[in-house]
C-alpha positions as CSV (number, residue, x, y, z in Angstrom):
1,M,0.0,0.0,0.0
2,T,1.4,3.4,-1.0
3,K,1.3,6.3,1.5
4,K,-0.1,9.6,0.4
5,K,2.1,12.7,0.7
6,N,0.1,13.8,3.8
7,D,0.3,10.3,5.3
8,M,3.9,10.6,6.4
9,D,5.1,8.9,9.5
10,F,4.6,11.2,12.5
11,G,8.2,10.6,13.8
12,R,9.8,11.3,10.4
13,A,7.7,14.4,9.9
14,F,8.6,15.7,13.4
15,E,12.3,15.0,12.8
16,E,12.2,16.8,9.4
17,L,10.6,19.8,11.1
18,E,13.2,19.8,13.8
19,Q,16.0,19.7,11.1
20,I,14.5,22.7,9.4
21,A,14.3,24.6,12.8
22,R,18.0,23.8,13.4
23,W,18.9,25.1,9.9
24,F,17.2,28.4,10.7
25,E,18.8,28.6,14.1
26,K,22.3,28.4,12.5
27,G,21.7,31.9,11.2
28,E,23.2,31.1,7.8
29,A,19.9,31.2,6.1
30,D,19.8,31.9,2.3
31,L,16.6,33.8,1.4
32,D,15.5,31.5,-1.4
33,Q,16.3,28.4,0.6
34,G,14.7,29.9,3.6
35,L,11.4,30.4,1.8
36,V,11.4,26.8,0.5
37,K,12.2,25.5,4.0
38,F,9.6,27.7,5.6
39,E,7.0,26.5,3.2
40,R,7.9,22.9,3.9
41,A,7.9,23.6,7.7
42,T,4.4,25.0,7.4
43,E,3.2,21.9,5.5
44,L,4.8,19.6,8.2
45,A,3.3,21.6,11.0
46,K,-0.1,21.4,9.5
47,L,0.3,17.6,9.0
48,L,1.5,17.1,12.6
49,K,-1.3,19.2,14.0
50,G,-3.8,17.2,12.0
51,R,-2.3,13.9,13.2
52,L,-2.4,15.1,16.8
53,Q,-6.0,16.1,16.4
54,Q,-6.8,12.6,15.1
55,A,-5.1,11.0,18.1
56,E,-6.9,13.3,20.5
57,N,-10.2,12.4,18.9
58,K,-9.4,8.7,19.1
59,I,-8.6,9.0,22.8
60,K,-11.9,10.8,23.4
61,E,-13.7,8.1,21.5
62,I,-12.0,5.4,23.6
63,K,-12.7,7.2,26.8
64,M,-16.4,7.6,25.9
65,K,-16.7,4.0,24.9
66,D,-15.0,2.9,28.2
67,E,-17.4,5.1,30.2
68,T,-20.5,3.6,28.6
69,D,-19.3,0.0,29.2
């Protein structure tokens, strides 16, 4: 089964986002590279936020099911 672009492993996406943050922290940012990396970081942040929301919803679902049993 092939994973969609937005179905990246959470750990890998988080690590990539951390690498981008470290790149910016070095202070050697090239404007063009920085814009590309910023765009990618925004995509990763959105992906991670969505995955966290899914996990939170699943946890709520499990708790509700447990409370009704």
